[in-house]
N, C-alpha and C positions, 0 to 999 in steps of 0.2 A: 968187871961184872958183865954177865951176858944175860940179856932179857929177851923173852919171847913176847912180842907185841902183836896181837892179832887185829886184823882190820886196818893195817897200816897204810893202805892205799886210799882209804876213805878220807873224808873231810877232817875229822878230829884226829884220826890216826896219823895221817901224813904230817899234820902240824906237830903232833907229839913226837914222832920219829925225829924231826928236825930239832925239837926242843932238847931231847935227850942227847943227841949227838953234839949239839952246840954246848950244852951245859956240862957234860961229862965226857971229856976226851978219851977216857980209858974204858968207856962202855962199848959193847957190841950189841947191836939190835938185830934180832931175827924177826922179820916181818912175814907173818903167815896171812895171806889174803886170797880170797876166792876170785878176785877180779870180776865182780858183778857189775851191774850198771852204775853203781855209785863209787866203785873203786877203780882208779885209773893209774897206770904206770906214769902218766904225765905228771901226776901229783908229786912224784919224788924223782923225776928225771934228773934234777940237779945234783942229787947225792947218790945215784945208783952205782957209781964207780968207787964210792968211799969204801975202803976195806973193812970199816967197822959196821957196814950195813950188809945184811944178807936177806935176800928175798926168796920166799917159797910160795909157789902158787898152790893153793889147796884150801879146803874147808875145815872149819873147826869141828865138824861132826865126822871127819875122817879119822877113825880110831887108830888105824895103823900109822898114818902120817904123824898125828899128834903124839903118839907114844914114841916114835922115832926121834922127834925133836926134843921132847921133855926128858926123855931118858938120857939124853946126851949122845945117843948113837950117831946122830947126823952131824952135829956141830960141836960136840963137847958139852960139859955141864951147863945147865940152865940155873940161874940164880933167882929169877922172878918171872911171873906171868902177868901181863896186863891185857885184859880181854876187852877190846873195843869192837870186835867183829859182831855185827848185828844187822838184821833187816830193820830199818828204822823209820820208814815212811808210813804214816798212819793210813793214808788213802790206799796204798798198796796192800796194807794188812786187811782192809775191808774187802778188797777184791779176792785175796787168797790168804786166809789166816794160816793155812797149813805150813807154808814156807817159813813163817815167822816162828811157829812152834819148833820146827825142825832145827833152824839155825840158832835161835835165841835161847831155847830151853835145852834141847838135846845137845847142841854144840857146847854149851856151857858145862853140862854134865860130863861130856867127854874130856874137856880141859881139866875139870876138877878131879876126875878119876885118875888121870895121868899124873897130875901134880901130887895127889895123895900117894900114888904108887911109887913114884921115883923121887919124891922129895922127903920121904920118911927116913929117919935115921934113929938108931937106938941111942938113948941118953946114957951117960955113965952113971947117972943116979937112978936109972930104971925108968921104964916107960919110953914113949916115943917123942921125938922132936922132929921138926920139919925145917929143912934148909931153904925151901923155895917159897917165897912170898907170892901171894895171889891177890890181884886187885881186879874187881869187877866194876866196869864203868857202866852205870845205869842212868836213869832219867827221872826227873820229877813227875813225869806223867804216871808213874806207878801209884801216886797218891790220889789220882782222880782230879776233880775240879773243886776250886775254891769259890766261895761267895765273894762279895765285895770287900770283905775285911779279912784280916788274918794272914798267916803264912804257913807253909809246910815246914815242919820240923822233923827231925829224925824219928820222933815218936808218933807222927801222924800215921794212922792206920792206912794200909795199902787198900786202894779202891779203884783199880784200873778200869777205864771205860771204853777201851778199844782193843782189838786183837793184838795190836803192837804192844801197848802198855801192859796188857795181861801177860804177854810172853816175857816181857822184861821183869815184871813182878815175880813171875814163877822162877825165873833164873835167879833173882835176888834171894828167894827163899831156899833154893837149892844151895846157894853159897852159905847162907846162914846155917843150914843143916850140917854142912861139912865142917864148919867151925865148931858147932856145939857137939857134934857126934865124935869127930876125930881130933879136935884141937888144932886143925890146920890154921896157919896164919892167913886168914881170908879177910879182906876188907872190901867195902862197897862204897862207891861214890854215886850220888844222884845230883845231876846238874840241871840247870834251867836251859832255855833255848839258846843254842850257840849260833854265832855268826862270825864271819871273817873270810879270809882267803881259802880257796879250794873247796868251797861247798858246792855240791852238785846242784845245778839250776832247776830243781823241782821244789826246793824249800822256799819259803816266802821271800826272804831278802834277796838271794841271788836271782830267783825267778823274776821278781819285779824289776830288778836292775836290768837284767837281760832284755825283758820285754820293753821297758821304757827306752833303752838305748836303741831298740829296733822300731820304736814308735808303734808298738803293739799294745793292745789292751792288757791291763793287769787285773786278774780275776780275784776279787775280794769276797770271801765267804760270808754269807748271811748279811748282818748289818755292819760288820767290820769292827765291832766293839769288843771282841774277844781280847783278853789281856794276857801278855806273856812277860816274863822277866828275862831280859836279854843279857847274855854272857859272852864276852869276846873269847874266841877260841884260845888265844894265847894266855888269857887269865885262867881258862880251864886247864890248860896244859901245866901251868905252874902249880895248880892245886893238886892235880893227879900226881905230879912229882913229889909233893910234900906228903901226901897220904901214903904213897907207895913206900917211901923211905922212913917216915916217922909215925904213920898212923898206927893205932892200936888194933891188933887182930880181933876180929869179931865185931868191929864197929862200923857204923854207917856215917858218912860225912856228906852233908848237903852243900852244894856249891852253886851260888847264885851271883848275878851281876848287880843286884840292887838297881835295876833299870826296867821298871814296869812301863810298858807302852801298849796302847790299843793298836790292833792291826791297821786300822785306818790311819792312825797317826804315822806309823812307819811308812805306809803307802804314800801319803802326801809328802812326807819328808824326802823320800827317794825321788819322787817326781820333781819336787822343788830343786833339789840339789842338781838334778840333771837337766833342769830347764824344760821340763815336759808339762803339758797341761793336765789338769785333773780330769778332763774329759776322757782320758785314757782309762779311768777307773770303770770297771764293770762288775756290778754285784751279781754273784752267782748263788745258786742254791747252797744252803749250808751243808757242811760235812755231817754225815751220820754220827751221832754221839759226840759232837764237838764240845770239848771242855771249855767253859767260859773264862776261867782265870787260873793262872799258875803264879805263885810267888814263893820264893825260897827264903828261909831264914838260915843264913850262913854263920850264925854266931858260934857254933861248935868248932868249925874248922878255923875260924878266926881266933877264937880264944885259946884253943888247945895247940894249934900248929902255927899260928901267926900269919895265916894267909889273908890277903885282901886283894880285891881286883884293882888293877892299875888303870884300866880304861874307863872313862866316862862313855856313855852311849853316844854322845855328840861327837867325841873324838873317834871312837871306834867305827861308827857308821860311815863317817866321811872317808876314813881310811879304806874301809871295805868297798865303798862305791868307787873310789879311785883305783883300787886294785883290779876290780872287774873291768873298768874302762881301759886300763892299760894291759889287760890280759885277755883280749877278745879271741886271740888264737887258741888259748886254753879252753875257753867257753865253746868255741866251734868244735874243737877236737873231742870234748867229752859229750857233747850233745848230738854229734853227727854219726855216732856209732850205730850201725843197723840193728844191733842186739838190744838196744835200749828200749824197753817197753814204755809207752806213754799212756797215761790215764787222764783223759780230759775230765775236769778242766784244770788239772794240776799243772801241766806243762803247756798244753796248747789250749788256751781259753776259747770258748765258742763266741 
């Protein structure tokens, strides 16, 4: 089987490339990545010479390039598309929403168009069938914010509160339309906050680890009481694998780690594990439109596909902290690139 995996140099994407190559020795992975600030060749330097791995530098909104790949013209027939390519940082979406609409919405539409065009085949019983499966990797942020009780289910109405989450919700709806209009085998996953190796140090956990190791202040938004459900990236990869192979077309699957934590709890845990004082904590002005709580109900994927997370948060966070401690060269390499835009107080706290 040959898969097109977009955004494979990013955090989740690079972990997913490794997962597929390790799990399926007969698979070939084509990685289409624009190599932006959050996508780095260093993330997959260990497998770049694997003959089952093919890298293409380019954007998912490049119609000509996407058509060349999905049509089979460039590498031969494609059996599936998994779209992880996205602008994904909320603070950056507040500064420039247009980039998020271009990549996350229009790019998704380009991928769907090509999959529809080149995956269609006539059925012997009449009508059209599609040989290319398409999986859209989305986020729980499309549901908006939760109160102190309850969980997001697949039936929760979409109510995005940031330009980033709005662009992801729009892409999800385009995917839904392609299933209902054309009968394309399109599936969508919506995950909670990921953590683990190879996450660019602008997100909370890797940023706070990097700052604490350097004895720099860690910038906590608002009162620090915002709650997130944390999912280890390897658990996310195993869920994506299941949905791609066994998920029902047209369905949405929520993926959560069952690990709700307040941001301030995460902050203090990281400082404690690294032997750093809590005096490094600096409370900063809250993010615009900051959602208070996310929590995912993963009952559907667990009951229908048999998935369950293997990491407890305590095990996962300690492993993650150790990975960043042992891979300081990687941190230096990805944060020292001159093309990386920095948006205070996200990366460089005041």
